[in-house]
N, C-alpha and C positions, 0 to 999 in steps of 0.2 A: 550446509544443512538441509536446505529444501530439497537438494537432488537426492539426498539420503531418506527423505520423508521424515525428517526430524524436525517436525514442525514446532513443537513446543519450544525446543531449544532454539530454533531460528526466530521465533517471536520474541524470546527474552533478548536476544541480540538486536533485533529491530528496536524494541522498546528503549534498550540502552542507547541506541544511536539517536533516537528522538529525543531523549533527555540530554545527551551531549549537544545535540543541535541546538536545544533551547538555551544552552550555556553559550554557545558560540555561534551567533545568527550569521555572521559572516561565511561560515561553511556551508550554508543551507541550499546549495543548488541541486542537490540530489534528494532532497528530503520528500519529495512527492513520490519517488521510486520506494522509498523506506515505507511510506504509509501504505502503498498499493500492495508490496510484498508482505507486509503484517497483515494486510486484510485477506490475502491468499493464503496465509498460514492459519489464520482464524477460520477460513472458510473450510480447509482441509481437516481442522479439528472440531468442526460442526458448531462453531461458537458465531452463528450467523449474524446476530446483532452486532458483535464487535467487529465481524468482517464488513459488514455494510457500512458501519461508522467510519473504518479505517479506509476503504475504498472510496467512499465520498469525500473524506478530507484530502486524500490524494488528488481526486479529481478537482477540488477547490484550489489546491495548490497549483496544478497545472494550469487550469484556466486564469490564475491570477499572476503566474510567474514565468511560464516557460514561454519563450519567443520563437523558437524555432518550430515551425508548422509542421514538419515530419515527426520530430519528437513528440509534440503535443498530441498529434493524431494517433501516434504508436501506443503512447501510455493511456490515453483515453479509450482507445479500443480494448486494451488488456482490462482496464478497471471495469468497463461496460460489460465485457464478456463475463467476467466473474460475478458482477452484480446481477446479470440475467441468470446465470447458473443458480445463485442462491434463491432468486424469486421463484424458478422452478421446483426448487427442493423443499420451500417453506410453503 
């Protein structure tokens, strides 16, 4: 959906994934990616406050749960890039 710029629909799917994750914590290895992707959807929709909230949540989850340094660095870089872009837009 994001590749086709259907950000509203993508955001709905990411929100559903977050709800499902909250119901089954044992499946939460990917959840930081979900928050970051949700944040990027909100950025594209110009919902900057929601974008920042979700990007920061993704960063918190990375810092508290991702052990692999390469994965950690990759996703922190992505989140920080979008946060920087939002700061420039607002």
